C-alpha positions in Angstrom: 119.5 133.7 87.4 116.0 134.5 86.2 116.1 131.4 84.0 117.2 129.2 86.9 114.5 130.6 89.1 111.8 130.0 86.5 113.0 126.4 85.9 112.9 125.7 89.6 109.5 127.1 90.1 108.2 125.0 87.1 109.7 121.8 88.5 108.0 122.4 91.8 104.6 122.6 90.1 105.0 119.1 88.6 102.7 116.8 90.6 102.9 113.0 91.0 100.0 110.7 90.0 99.1 110.2 93.7 99.1 114.0 94.3 96.8 114.6 91.3 94.3 112.0 92.7 94.0 113.5 96.1 93.5 116.8 97.8 96.4 116.1 100.2 99.7 114.3 100.0 99.4 110.7 101.1 102.4 109.3 102.8 100.8 107.1 105.5 101.5 103.8 103.9 104.7 104.7 102.0 107.6 102.5 103.3 105.4 101.4 106.3 107.2 99.0 108.6 105.9 95.6 109.4 104.5 95.1 112.9 106.9 92.7 114.6 105.6 89.5 116.3 106.1 89.2 120.0 109.1 87.1 120.9 108.1 83.5 121.4 110.1 80.8 123.0 109.4 77.1 122.7 109.4 76.8 126.5 106.5 79.3 126.7 104.2 77.5 124.2 102.3 75.1 126.3 99.7 74.2 123.5 99.5 74.7 119.7 97.6 73.4 116.8 97.8 74.0 113.1 94.6 75.0 111.3 93.8 75.3 107.6 91.0 77.6 106.5 89.6 79.1 103.2 88.6 82.7 102.4 85.8 82.9 99.9 86.2 86.3 98.2 82.6 86.1 96.9 81.5 87.0 100.5 80.9 90.7 100.9 83.3 91.2 103.8 86.0 89.6 101.6 85.5 91.8 98.5 88.6 94.0 99.3 90.7 90.9 98.5 89.2 90.4 95.1 88.4 93.9 93.7 89.3 95.7 91.5 89.4 93.0 88.8 92.2 93.0 86.3 91.6 91.7 82.8 95.1 92.4 81.7 94.0 95.0 79.2 92.2 97.9 80.9 94.0 100.2 83.4 94.1 99.3 87.1 93.6 101.7 90.0 96.9 103.3 91.0 96.5 102.8 94.8 94.5 99.6 94.9 95.1 96.1 93.6 93.5 92.7 94.3 95.5 90.3 96.5 96.4 88.0 93.6 97.7 91.0 91.6 99.9 92.0 94.5 101.2 88.5 95.2 101.7 87.4 91.6 103.5 90.7 90.6 105.8 90.3 93.6 106.6 86.7 92.6 107.5 87.8 89.1 109.7 90.5 90.5 111.4 88.1 92.8 110.3 89.8 96.0 108.4 86.8 97.2 109.2 83.1 96.6 106.5 80.7 95.3 106.4 77.1 96.3 104.9 74.5 93.9 103.1 71.2 94.2 100.5 73.1 96.2 97.9 70.3 96.1 100.2 67.8 97.9 102.8 69.9 99.7 102.0 72.9 102.0 105.3 72.9 103.9 107.2 75.1 101.5 109.7 72.5 100.3 109.6 72.9 96.5 110.5 76.4 95.4 109.2 77.1 91.9 111.6 77.8 89.0 111.3 80.8 86.7 109.8 78.5 84.0 107.2 77.1 86.4 106.2 80.7 87.4 105.5 81.6 83.8 103.0 78.7 83.6 101.1 79.6 86.8 97.3 79.4 86.3 97.5 77.9 82.8 99.6 80.7 81.3 101.7 79.6 78.4 103.6 80.8 75.3 103.6 78.5 72.3 104.4 78.8 68.6 101.4 77.8 66.4 100.8 77.6 62.7 98.2 79.9 61.2 97.0 80.4 57.6 97.6 83.8 56.0 94.1 84.4 54.6 95.3 87.5 52.8 97.6 85.4 50.7 94.8 82.8 50.2 92.6 85.6 48.9 95.2 86.5 46.4 95.2 82.9 45.0 97.8 81.2 47.2 97.4 77.6 48.2 96.2 77.4 51.9 98.8 74.6 52.6 101.6 76.9 51.3 100.2 80.1 53.0 100.9 78.9 56.5 102.9 81.0 58.8 103.9 80.7 62.5 103.2 83.1 65.3 103.7 83.3 69.0 100.5 82.6 70.9 100.4 83.9 74.5 97.8 82.7 76.9 97.9 84.9 80.1 97.1 83.9 83.6 93.5 84.9 84.3 93.9 86.4 87.8 90.1 86.9 88.1 89.6 83.2 88.2 91.2 83.1 91.7 88.0 83.2 93.9 89.4 81.7 97.1 92.5 81.8 99.3 93.7 79.0 101.5 95.4 79.9 104.8 97.7 77.8 106.9 98.0 79.1 110.5 99.1 78.0 113.9 97.2 78.7 117.1 99.1 78.6 120.3 98.9 79.5 124.0 101.7 81.6 125.3 102.0 81.0 129.1 104.5 83.9 129.5 101.8 86.4 128.5 98.8 84.2 129.3 97.2 84.7 126.0 95.9 82.7 123.0 97.6 83.8 119.8 97.6 82.9 116.1 100.1 83.4 113.3 99.6 82.8 109.6 102.2 80.6 108.0 101.2 80.5 104.4 98.8 81.7 101.7 97.6 79.7 98.7 95.4 81.0 95.8 92.7 78.7 94.6 91.6 78.9 91.0 88.3 77.8 89.6 88.8 74.6 87.7 87.5 74.2 84.2 86.7 71.1 82.1 89.5 70.7 79.5 87.1 69.6 76.8 84.0 71.9 77.3 85.7 74.8 79.1 82.9 74.9 81.7 83.5 75.4 85.4 83.5 72.1 87.3 82.9 73.6 90.8 86.2 72.5 92.1 89.2 74.7 92.9 92.9 74.1 92.0 95.6 75.3 94.4 98.3 77.2 92.4 101.2 77.8 94.7 102.1 78.6 98.4 103.8 81.7 99.7 105.4 82.0 103.1 103.3 84.6 104.8 106.0 86.3 107.0 108.0 86.9 103.9 105.0 88.2 102.0 104.2 90.7 104.8 107.1 93.0 103.6 105.1 93.5 100.4 101.6 93.4 101.8 102.3 96.1 104.4 102.5 98.8 101.7 99.6 97.7 99.5 96.4 99.6 100.2 92.9 98.1 100.1 89.5 99.6 100.0 88.0 100.5 103.4 84.6 98.8 103.7 83.5 101.5 106.1 83.6 103.9 103.1 86.3 106.1 104.6 89.0 106.9 102.0 91.0 108.8 104.6 91.6 105.6 106.5 92.9 103.2 103.9 94.1 99.9 105.3 96.8 97.6 103.9 96.6 93.8 103.2 98.8 93.3 106.2 96.3 95.2 108.4 93.5 92.9 107.2 95.4 89.8 108.2 96.8 91.3 111.4 93.4 92.4 112.6 91.6 89.3 111.2 89.3 91.4 109.1 88.0 88.6 106.9 85.5 85.8 106.9 86.7 82.2 106.5 85.8 78.6 107.0 88.0 75.9 108.7 88.7 73.1 106.2 91.3 71.1 108.1 93.0 70.6 111.5 96.2 68.8 112.3 95.3 65.2 113.0 96.8 61.7 113.0 95.3 60.9 109.6 96.0 64.3 108.1 92.5 64.5 106.6 90.5 67.4 105.4 87.0 67.9 106.8 85.5 67.3 103.3 87.0 63.8 103.4 84.9 62.6 106.3 82.0 65.1 106.4 79.8 66.7 103.7 77.3 69.5 103.4 75.9 70.9 106.6 77.9 68.3 108.7 81.1 69.8 107.4 80.1 73.3 108.4 79.1 72.0 111.9 82.5 70.3 112.2 84.3 73.5 111.3 82.3 75.3 114.0 83.2 72.6 116.5 86.9 73.0 115.8 86.6 76.8 116.2 84.7 76.5 119.5 87.2 73.9 120.8 90.1 76.4 120.3 88.2 79.1 122.1 87.3 76.7 125.0 90.9 75.7 125.5 91.9 79.3 126.4 88.7 79.6 128.5 89.4 76.5 130.4 92.9 77.5 131.4 91.6 80.3 133.6 90.2 79.9 137.1 87.3 82.0 138.4 
């Protein structure tokens, strides 16, 4: 009995990694449930419009989406990951589906295969020939001292500097309110010249994920609180639910299905984005009578 008592007492003193990194037990975000959307009928939607926008993670307010960086070698923070780390890991595990042909199709029609997922962001595995220089140093012919090895090029997640959002704004006459729901997320990777390896300034869309499906994963992934309060950690789902990010409108649903950059450039493109934003707000305002 003394042996059993000592073994039990010892087992109770073994702390988890989370408990060793905090003065109290954190269980606020463990198995947190997703906030359900309000029921919405087609008969209640009297107006709606699809909007595409981009989140630039180089802006200070958007830093929680990007940091901490992950070079694939060093350790990562236990209770905090970048958005691309969370999404990409969930895709590899099969928790979230990824949809390909992201540059041409944003309607979730082409689900990516396991082989396509392995090649996301330029990742690849190939067998190459290398020269065994140790054998050459011992007198072997370089042509005969060739061997093969597996060369792995990982997906550089830090090269994802922007996210594209597809969302739909609507007016619910049952509740007399303007609402918005995010439909999809798409990471944008900095494009490089294939010859020189230099950045071109363009961004390549990698894949689309269906946001309502991704919420089941995002709701339990913590992010850093920019108000510098570690006792009030938020999740990625909280950031999107509360619209705690800065973004720029890049496209609205139109008859020609054009992006703003296709008919406006520079400052004019930013002013056009602001015009679309103001137009959405004015639609709700104009429906009320004073």
